[in-house]
N, C-alpha and C positions, 0 to 999 in steps of 0.2 A: 476277421474281416479283411479282405484284400483291399488294395488302394482304390480300385475303381468303385467297389461297393461303399467304401468310406465316403468318397466324394459324392456319390449319388445320395447317400443318407444325409450328408451335410447340407446339400442343396434342398432337400425335401423337408428338413426339420423346421418347425416353426420357431421363431425367435421370441423368447419370453423375457428378454432383458428390459432394462429401464430406459434405453435410448430411443428417442424419437426425432424425426427430422425437424428443423435442419441441424446437422452436426457436421463437423469438418476438422481436419488436422491442418487447416490452412489451404490456401490456393495451391494446387499441386504443381510441382516442378516436373522436369523431364530429364531422364538419364540420356545423355547424348549418344550412348551406344545404340539406342533405338534408331537414330537417324544417321548412323555412320556412313551409309551409302551416299546419302545426300551431302553430308559433310565432306566426304572425300572428293566430291565433284565441285562443291561450291560452299565454302564455309560461311562467307558473308551472307549469301542468299538464304542459306538454311537458317541461320540465326535470325535474319530479318523475318522469315516466315514464322518461326517460333514466337517472336515478339508480337507479330500480327495476330496469331491465334489467341494470345493472351497470357502466355507464360512470362513469369518474372524471374524464376529461379531455374537454374540448370545444374545438373551434376555431370562432371566431366569424365571422359574416358579417353584421354590423349589430347594433344594440341595440334594434330594434323600438320606437323612440320613447322609450326609457328613457335616463336619464343613465348614464354609465359607473359612477358610484357605486351607483346603484340596481340596475343589472344585476349588479354584483359582489356586492352584498348578497344577491341572489336566488340566485346561484350558490353562495355560501357556505352558504345555508340548506339546499341540497340536497346538499352535499358534493361539488360539482363545481368543477373548476378550468379556467379558460379559458387554457390554456398558449399559445395562438396565436390570431391573428386575421388575417383578410384585409382588405386596404385597396386601394381603387381606385388605379390608376396616376395618375389626376388628382390625388390627394392628394399623391403624390410631387412633382408639379410645382406644387402649391398650398401650403396651410398644413400642411406635413409635421410641424412641431413640435407642432401641436395633435393630430394623429393619434398621435404618440409619447406625448404627455401622457396621452391617453385610454388608450393601451395599458398604460402604467404603472399607471393607476388600476384597470384591469381585471385586472391581475396577469399580463399576457402575458410569456412568455419570448422569444417571437419574433413578428414581424409579416411578412406575406407578400403580395406583389402577385400576383394570380391571373389577370390578363388584360391584354392590350394592344389598344388600338383599331386598327382596320384601317389607318388613315392612317400609322401608324409602322412597318408591316410591310414595310419595304424594307431593303436592305443598309445604306444610310446611316441610315435610321430606327432600325434595331436598334443600330447603334453609338452613336447619340445616347441611346437608351434605356439602354445599358450605362453611359454616363457618369452618367445620372440615378440609376440603381440604386446605383452606387458612392457617390454623394453621400448618398443616402438611407441606405445601410448605415453610412456613417461617422457620420451624425447619430444613428442608432439605437444604435450601439456606445457613443457618449458617454452614452446614457441607460441602458446596461446591458441592451439588448435585441438579440437576433439579428435579422437581416433576410434575407429570401429571396424567390425568384421561383418561381411555380408554373406548370408547363407545361400546355398543351392539345395538340391534334393539329397545329395550324397551324405550330408551331415546328419541325416535322419535315418540312415540305414544302421540298425543295431550292430555293434561290434563287441564281442566278448561280454554281452549283456549290458552294454553301455551305449547310449545314444551320443554320438560324437558332438552334436551341437550342445548338449548339456555339459559334456566334459569340457568343451572350450569355454563355455560361460562360467562354469564352476571353478575352473583352473586359472582364469584370468581375473585381474583386479577390476572390480566394477567402477572404480574411480579413474581407471586408465583406458578401459576397453569397452566401448558401446557395442550394441548389436543393431545393425541395419537389417530389419526383418524383411525378407522377400516373401510376401504373402503367398504368391503362386507356388513357390517351391516348398513352403511348409505344407500346404495342402497336397501338393504332388507327392510329398514324402509320407502321406497318410496321417497327418496330424492336424489338430484343431488350432488355428492361430490364436484364438481367444485364450486357450489354456496356457500357451507359451507367453502371451502378453501378460496374463495375470501372474504367472510364476516369475517372470523376469521383467516386471514393469519398469523397474528403475534402470534397466539396461537398454531398452528399446528407445532410441532417440530419433530414428527415421525409419520409414517403410518404403518398399518398392511396391507399387500398385500395378499388377498385371492380372489378367483374367484367364480362366481355364474352362474349357468346354467339359461337358459330362464325360467325354471320351478321352480327356487329358490334353487336348491341343491347346496351345497358347493362342488366345484371341484378343481382339480389342476390348478394352475395359467397357463393360456393359453388355457384351455379347455372350458372356459365359455364365457359370453357375455360382461363382464365389459371391457370398453375401456381404457386399462392402458396407451396407448400412450398419450392420452390427459390428463388423471388424473396425471400420473407421470410427464408429462411435466409441468403441473401447479404446482405440488409439488416442482419440481426443481426450477421453477421461484420464488416460495415463500421461497426458501432456507430451505426446510425441511431437517433436519439433518440426520435422520436414517429411514430405511425401514426394515420391518421384514416380511418374508414369514410365513404364518400360514395356517393351516387347522385343524379344530376342531376335526374331526373324519375321518381321512383318512383310506382307506382299507389297505394300506401298507405305513406306515409313511416315511420310508427311500426312497421309490420310489417317493413319493410325493415331498419331499424336494429336491430330485435330479432333477426331471422333472421341477419343478417350478423354481428352480435356473437356470437351463440350458435355459429355455425359456426366462427369464428376461435378462440374460447375452447376449443371442443371439440377442434379439430384441432391447434392450435399452442400453446396457452398452457402455460407451465411450472407 
């Protein structure tokens, strides 16, 4: 079955599980990468809008030229908490301690690597990455911060008979490296999120919530075919700690984060 057929079947299949509304993995936060255009023009105004929408938690993707102390002060002003932040893989192999120090200053509970450069996407490269992630996770733990890895679609392309996402999870220490599951990219990779949640339930501590049309386009949450009722129900059952709304390239980012938040709160909030 090709990827498009898989997604069509997934959206059409009845759900026979034990979850019923209401269920939640908590009030959703937002990945600030979604609103990077607005943030680039007006950090304070954008954070104020997010707070007005109802967000309490954000996940960071840069400080827009501000110091961690100044950014933290602005978050506090609007009643927002940056529970998580994304960090480039280059930082893991660079001045990782500085990244961790900044994370502490920003008040992060966790820090996540969201991307790998193409040159490391080989079987041996992924194994070397796993070693790097273990070391980064150990250093983070000493600072009282959780550490994790965020998937895209490419980790689900088989390589020498192995799915790289499984390789990364199996080769890393579960006490040091969490998995931030991006639901959209798991589906886009032709896989069933529930199967991966069940298999690696102890590893998934946060999820990215973004929706997918039947044709594969990224859309506002609630406008696509991904069955969030069953997926978020399973995430709640597995005690996933945080969820973050995200859209990589929205037409109007502030409209997207409002519509997506309102949909999830209306459908699933307790």
